[in-house]
N, C-alpha and C positions, 0 to 999 in steps of 0.2 A: 734467785731473785730476792729472797728474804734477806740474805746476807748483804747483797749489794745495796738494797734500800736501807738496811741498818747502818751501813757505813756512812751513807749520806746524812741520815738523820742524826747519828752520833757526832758527825763532823760539824754540822750546823749547831747542835746542842753545845759542843765544846766552844765554838765561836761565841755563842751567847753567854756561856759561863765566863769566858774571858772578858767580855764587855761588861758584864754585870759586876764582877769582882775586880775589874781593872788590872788584869794580869796578862802577860803575853799569851796569845792563843796557842802557841806551840806547846805550852805546859800541859793543859788539859788534853790536847790532841794526842800527844805522845803517851800520857798516862792512860788514857782510855784505850789506845791501841795496844799498849803492853798488857793491860788488864784483860781485854777480850782475846788477846793473842797468846803469847808464851805463858803468862801468869795463870790464865784460865786452865792450862793443862794440869796444874797442881790441884785444882778443885773440881774439875769435871769428872763425871762418873767413869767415862771410858778413856780419860787421859788425853782427849783431843782438844784442839782450840775451839772456842766458840765462833770465832771468825778466822777462817783459813783461806787467804787469797789463792794459794796454790798448794796442792798436796800431791804426793807421788809424782811430781814433775809435770804430769799431764792432766790433772783434774783441778776443779775449783772454778770460780767465775773469771779467773785469768789463767786458763790452761796453757801449757807449753811456755812460750816466751811472751805471753800476753801481758803479764804484769811488767816485764822488762820494757816492752814497747810503750805501755801506758805511762810508766815513770819517765821514760825518755822524752816523750812528747810533752808531758806535763811540766817537766823541768825546763824544757826549751821555752815554753810560754812564760814561766815564772822568771827565767833569766832575761827574756826579752823585755818583760815589764820592768825588771830591775835596771836594765840598760837605758830604758826610756827616762828614768828618773835622774840619770847622771847628766848634769848640765855643765858645760865648760865654764860658763860665767860664774857658776856657784863655786867651783874650785878656785877661781881667781879671786873670789871675794871673801872666802871664809877665813883667811888669815894664815900666817905661817905655822902656827901651832897645829891646826887641823890638817894642813897640807903635809906636815911632817908625820903626823899620826897615821895618815893613810899611805905613806911611803916608807919612812924610816921605821915607824911602829910596826907596819906589816912585815918588813924585812926582819925585824927582831923576833916577832912571833914565828915567822917561817923558819928561821934558822934555829932559834931556841927550842921550839916545840919539836922540830925535826930531830935534832940531836938528842933531846930528852927521850923521845919515843924510841930512838935507836938503842940508846944505852940502857934504858929501863926495861924495855920489852924484848930487846935483842932482834928487832925487826930490821929488814934490809933498809938501806938508805932510801931506796925508791919508795917503799911503802911508808916509811917514817916521814919523808918530806911531802908525800901526798896527804897524809894526816895533818901535818902542820899547815899546808896550804888551805885545807878545808876549814880549819878553825881560825883562820885570819878574820873571817866575816863575823861581824856583830849583827848589824841590820836594824832598821827603824822599827820593824814590827815587834821586836823584843825590847828595844831601848825605850820607846815612847810610853808604853803602859807603865813601866817602872818609874819613869821620871814625872809622869803626868800629875801626880798628886804630892810631889815633893817640891816645896818652894825653894828654889835655888837662885843664886845670882845668875844673871843672863849669860855671862861668859861661860860658866860651867855647863849649863844646859845646852848652849849653842855648840860647844865642843863635842859633847856626847851625841847630840842630834845629828850634826853634819858628819861626824865620823861614821855613824851608822848608815846614813844615806849614801855617802860616797864610797864607802868601803864594800858595800854589797856587790855591785857589779865588778869592782876591781878584784876583790877576793875571789869571786866566781871565775873571772878571767884567769887568774893565777892558777886556781885549782884545775881548770880545764887544760891549761898549757902543761902543767906537771903530769896530769893523767895521760895526755897525748904523748908526752915525752917517754913515759913509762911504756905505753902501748907499742911504740916503735922500737923499744930497746931490746926486746927478746930476752933470751936467757943470759947471754954474756954481755960483753962490753958494747957500748954504743958505737957501732961501726959507722963508716961513711954512708953506707946505704940507709941505715937507721936514721941518721941525721938528715939525709935528703928527704926521707919520708916525713919526718917531723916538719921540715921546711914546707913540704907540700900541704900538710895540714894547716899550718899557719897561713900560707899563701891562699889556699882555696877558702878557708874559713873567713879571713878578712875580705877577700875579693867578693865572695858571694854576699856577705853581710853588707858591705859598702855599696855594691852595685844595686842590690834589690832595695836597699833603703832609699837610695836616690830615685829609683824607678817608682817606688810607691809614693814618695814625696811629690814627684812630678805629676803622677796621676791624681793625687789629692788636690794639688794646687790648680791643675787644669780642669778640675771638676769632672774628670772622666769616670769617677765612681759616684753613683747616687748616694745621697746622705744616709739613707736607710740601710745601705749595704756596706758602709764604710768600715764598721767594726768587724763584721764577719769576713770581709775581703782581707782586711789587715791580718786577722787570725789565720786565714788560709795561706796567706803569703808567708807568715812566720813558719808554719808547718812545712810549706813547700821549700823554703830556704834550708830548713833543718835537714829534710830528707835529701834534697838535691846535692847539698854540700857534702853530705855523708857518702853519697854515691860516687862523687868525684875523688874524695879523699876521706877514707874511713876514719871516723871519730872527729871530723871537723865541724859537725853540725852545731854543737853547743857554742863553739867559738863564733860561728857565723851569726847566730841569733843575738849573742851579746853585742857584737859589733853593729849589727843592724839596729838594735835598740838604741845604742849610744848615738849613732849617726842620725836616726830619726828624732831622738830626743833633743838634739841640738839644731834641728832644722826649724825654720820659722814657718811652721804649719798652722793654718787657722783652726784646725780641729784637734790639735795635739792634746789639749786638756780632756776633751771628750774621749779621745782614743785611750788616754791614760786611765780614765775612770772605768772604761769598759774592761781593759786588761786587769785593772786592780780588782774589780768585782769577780772576774773570771779566775784570777789567781787565788782569791779567798776560797772559792768553791773547790778549785783543784787542790789547794793546800789542805783543806778540810778532809777531802777524800784521801789524798796522797799519804798524809802522815799517820792516819789510822791504819791504812793498808800496810805501810812500811813497818810501823811498830808491831802490828799484828803478825807480819810475816817473819819477824825475827824469831829464831828458835831459842828454846830455853838453854840449849847448849851454848849459843852465842853469848847469852848473858852471863853464864857461868864462866865463860872464857875470860871475861874481864872482871869477874867478881873476886878480886884479890888485892893485896897491898900495893902491887905495881900500879894499878889504875889510880888508887888514892894518891900515890907519890907523883904520878904524871899530872894528875889534876892539880895538886898543890904546886907543882913547878910552874904550870901554866898560869894559875890564878895569882899566886903569891910572889913569884919571881919574874917570870917572863913579861906578864902584862905591866907590872909597875916599872920594870926596866925600860920597856918600849915607851911608856907614857913619860917618864922622867927625861929620857933622852930627847923625845920629840918636843917637849915643852920647855926645854932649857932656854934661858934668856927670855922667856915669855912673861907676861904680867900676872900669870897665875901664881898663887901662894902655895906653900908646901902642903897645907891641909886640903886645898882644892885639887892639887895633883894627886894626892892620896885617894881622894874620893873618886876621881876619874879612873884611877888605877883599879879601884874596887869594882866599879860598874863596867863589866865587859862581858855581858851574856852572849853566847854564841847563838846564831839565828837559824831561820828556816832554810835558807839557801844551803848552809853547811850540812844540815841533816839530810836534805833531799839529794844533793849531789853525792854525798857519802854513800847512800844506799845504792845509787845508780852505779857509781864507780866501783864500789866494793863488789857488787854482783857481777859486773863485767869482768873484773880482774880475777874473781874466784872461778868463773866459768873458763877463763884462760889458764887456770892452774897457777897463778902467780903466788909464790910462797908468802904467807902473812896477810894475804888479801882479806881473809876472814876476820881480821881484827878491825878493819876500817870502819864498818858500819856500827858495831857495838861500842867502839872507842869514841867515835864522834857523837853518837847518841848519848853516851854517858857525859861527855863534855857539855853538850847542849843542855841536857836535863839538869846537870849539876850546877852549871853557872846560872841558868834561869832561876832555879829554886833558890840558890844562894842570894842572888841579887834581889829577887822579888820579895824575899822575906826580911832582908837585912839592910837594904839601901837607905830606908828612912832612918833607922837607928844609927847607922854609920854616919849619915849626914849630920845628925845631931851631935854625935860623939866628936866628930872632926870640926864642928863649928861652922859648917857650910849651910846648915838649915836656916832659912830666913825666918826669924821669929815674927816679923811683920812683913807682909807682902806689900811692897810699895809701887809695883808696876801699875800702869794705867791703861785700861782698854777703852778706846774711843770708838763708839758705834757711829759710823758715818765718816766719810773722808772728803767732805765738801771743803770749800776754801776756808771757812771758819775753823773746821776741825784741823785742817793742815797748819794753819797759823798757830793755833793753840798747841798742837802736838810738837811743832818745831820749837816753840818756846820751852815747853816741858823738857824736851830732849836736851836743849842747851843748858838746862838746869839739872842735868844728871838724873833724869827720870827715864825709866824704861817705858816706852810708849808703843802700843800696838793699835793700828787702825784697821777696822774691817768695814767693807762696803761691798754691795753687790754691783755697784757701778764700776765697770772696768776702767773708764776714763779717769775717774777720781783716784783709783788705786795707782794708775800709771803716773799721775801728777804727784801723788804723795811719794812714790818711790823716786821720782825725779828730784825731790827735795831731800833725798837720803833718809827718808822715814821708813820704818818697818810697817808695811801695809799688806793685808791679805784680802783677796777677792773672796768673799764669803757671804752666805745668807744667814741672817740672825735666827731664822727658823729651822736651820739645818740641825739634824740630830747629832752629827759628829763634830760640831763646832769646837767643843771643849777638848777634843782629842789632840789639839795642837799644843805641843809642850812649850811653845813660846808664851803660853798663858800661865806657866807654872809659878811665876812670881807676881801675878796680877792680883791686886787687892782693892783697886778702885775701878769703878765703872762709870763712864760718862756717855749717855745716849744723846747724840747731837744731830739727829736726822730731822727732816721736815715732816716725818710721819708720826702722828700720835700713837698709832698702833704699834709701830716698830719700837719706838722709845719705851712704851709701856711694857711691851713683851720682853724687851731686854732687861728691864728692871725686875719684873715679876719672875722671870725664869732664871736669871743669873745673879741675883742679888747675893745669895749665900755663897755661891761658888767663886764668883769673880769680883764681887763687890763687898767683901767682908768688912772692909774698912770704910766703905762709903759707896753708895750707888745713887747716881743723880741723873736726872733727865731735864730736858728743856720744858718749859711750860708750853702747853698747846695753845693754838689760836682760839679754840673754844673756851678754855679756861681763862685766857687773857681778856676775852670780850664779855665774859659773864661774871660780874662782880659778886654774884651770890655763891660762886664756887670757891670753897676754901682752898688756898694754895697747898698742894701736897708737900710733905716734909722733904721729899727728894728733889724739889725744884732747884734747878741749876742756875748759878750766877745771879739771876734777877727775876723778880716776880712780874716785871713789866716788859720783858724782852723774849719773844718767841723766835723760832728759826728764821722767819722773814726779817725781823728787826736785826738779828745778828748778821744775816747775810748782807743786808743793805749797808750796815756799818763797815763790815769787812770789805765790801766793794768800794766804798768811799774812802776809807782810811785803813788799808791792810797792814796795820802795824800794832804791836803790843807795847804799851808804855808802863813805866814804873814811877811811883810817887813815894818819896821818903816820908815815914811817919815817926812820931815821937810819943804818941799817947793814944788812948782809946777815943778821947774827945776829938783829936785831930782826924782820926779814922772816920768817925761819924760825920764830921764836917766835909771831908773829901768825898765820902759816899753820897752825901746830900747834893754836892756840886755835880757829881757824875750823873746822878738821877735826873737832874734838871737839864742836862745836856743830851740832845737827841742822838749825837754820834759818838757816844762813849758808854761802854758797858763794863762794869767791874767783873773780874774773873777770879783772882786769887789774892791771898795774903802771903807774903814771903817773910818768914821770921828771921831773927838775927843769925841763925845757923844755916840759912839758905833753904830751909824746908818750906815747901809750898802747901798752903791750905786752901781747899776749894771753898769759894763763897757760895752759900746757898741763900735762899730767901730768909733764912733764920740767922743772918749774920750778926745780929745784935749780941749773940752769946760769945763772940770771939774776943779773946783776951789779947788786945794789941798793946805792945810795949815799944820802948825806944829802939831805933834801928830796924824796925819792921818796914815793909814796903807794900804798897797797894798796887796790884797789877790790873791793868784794864786794857780793853780793846777799843781802838778808835782814834778820835781826833787828839793830837798832842795838846797838853794843858795850856801851852802858850797861845793856842788858837781859840781858846774858850772866849 
C-alpha cells in the first residue's frame, strides 16, 4: 500500500514540477521512475529497487500479469483520448505543409528509423520497424511546454502545434498496426493464414470502434444517459470496446479504441468538450502513475543493453538526419524560410504515447519470445528522454541562433469577442497582425470564427489559459469586455506575460461617470467611451475608417473633431511603414508625421 500511494504522490509531484518549471511532464516522470527503480538498486543496501511493481513474477502490488493488464487498459484510455482530439476539419484547415508532415514526414521517419535500427543494432526488420513506428509520435504534451515561452512567428508555432496534435493518434494507429502485423507473423514468413488474421484484427478493430462510437453518440444525443453518468459511462464503454474487440480478434482492442475516439471526436455531440476534459484529467492521472511504474519496472540490465555507442549513433541519425529530411521534404515549396525549417527540424521531442505503447508492446513480444523484443522499451525510452532533454534545454538558444526568435512580440490578445472586438480584430488581421480573441460566450466565438478570426472559448479566470502556444508571440493585451472586473483582472494578471509591450482596457462606466476619478494609464482608445458607447457606435456604423495625416497639428485637429462627434471613436495611429499604434487617453505623446493615418470606428467623415 505504501508503494502504491508513493507512486501516485510522486506522479502528481512530477506533474506539479513540470507545471512550475514549464517543462514536459514526461521528463520528471521518467526520471523519478528510473531513480526509484533501476538506479536505486545501485545505492540501496540490499541491491533492491525502492519501488518494484513486480518481482519474482508473482509478487508486488501488480502480481502476475496485473501490471500488463493495468498498462493495457490505461493505454486504451490514453489512446481514446488522443483519438478524440483528431478533427477532420482541422486536418483540412492546417495547410499543405502540416498535412505533408503528418503523412510524408511520418513515412520518412518510419522507413529511415526502421532501416537505421536494423543496420546499427542488427535487429530484425519486424522489431526495427516497430521501433520506428513508435517514434513517429511527437505529441502536444511535449511540444507545448517547450514552445510556450519561446516567442515565434505564428507559422512556425502553428506547424509544430498541429503536427503534435494530429500525429498523436495517427502515430499510435501506425504502431498498433505494425505490432499486430508482427503478432500474426509467427516465426517464419507472413503466410496467407497470418495475413487473414491481420485482416481480422483490422476488420474487428475498426468495426467495433465505429459501431460503439455511433451507439454512444446516439445515446448521448437522445439523452438516454443522465448527465452525471455521462463521463463514467463513456469510460466504461471504452473499456468494454477494448476487451470485447480483443476477445473477437486478439490484439485488436487498441485499434478499436483509437477508431472509436476518432469517430466520436468528429461527431457533433453537445457534450464532446466536457467528455474531452474528463478524459484529459483521467489521462493526466493515468500517465502520472503509468510512467513511474513503467520506468521503475525497467531492469538495470535493460538500461545497460542500450548503454553503448550504437544507441548514440541511432539517436544522432533520428535527430540530425531523419527528422530534418522529413521536415525539408514536407515543407518544400512552402512559405517557410530555411532557418524556420531548420528550427522545426530541431524541435521533435518524442511523446508520452510512444513510451507507453513501447512498454506494452515490448512486454507482450518479450513474453512471446520474439527475438530483439527486449530492445523496444529501453530504446524508445532513450529516444523519448533524449529528445525531450535536448529540446527542452536548447530550443530557446537554437531559436535565437537561427534568427526565428521574435525580439518583440507583436501579437495582440483581445479579451472579449463582441461585435466591437470582432470589427477591431478583423482590421488588425488585415494589417498583418496576429490576433487572438478569447471569450466565455460561445456565440461570440462562433461569430468570430465565421469571420475567419482566431478565437478561443476560454475563461479569463482559468489557471491554464496561458498554456495555449497561440499566445507565444503575444505582446499586446486589449481588454474589451463590458465587465470592469474582467477587464481589470486581465490587466492585473497578464500585464507582464501577455502585455509586455502594452496592456490596455476600456474605461469603466463608473470611471466615466465620476469626474473625480483619475483616468488610469491603461485606458484604451478614449477617456470618454466605455463599452456601452463603443457597442452603440459599432451597431450604428459597423465600419473602421482611415484619415490621412501630415503633421501632429493635423492629428490634434482630427482628434478634436472625432471627440465632438457622437458616433466616432479613435482607435489607432498607422505610421508610414504600416505599423499600428494603439491610442490611449495619453495620446498627446504620440509623434505623428507625414503619411501617417488616424484610424477610427464609426460614422464616415463625409457624414459629419
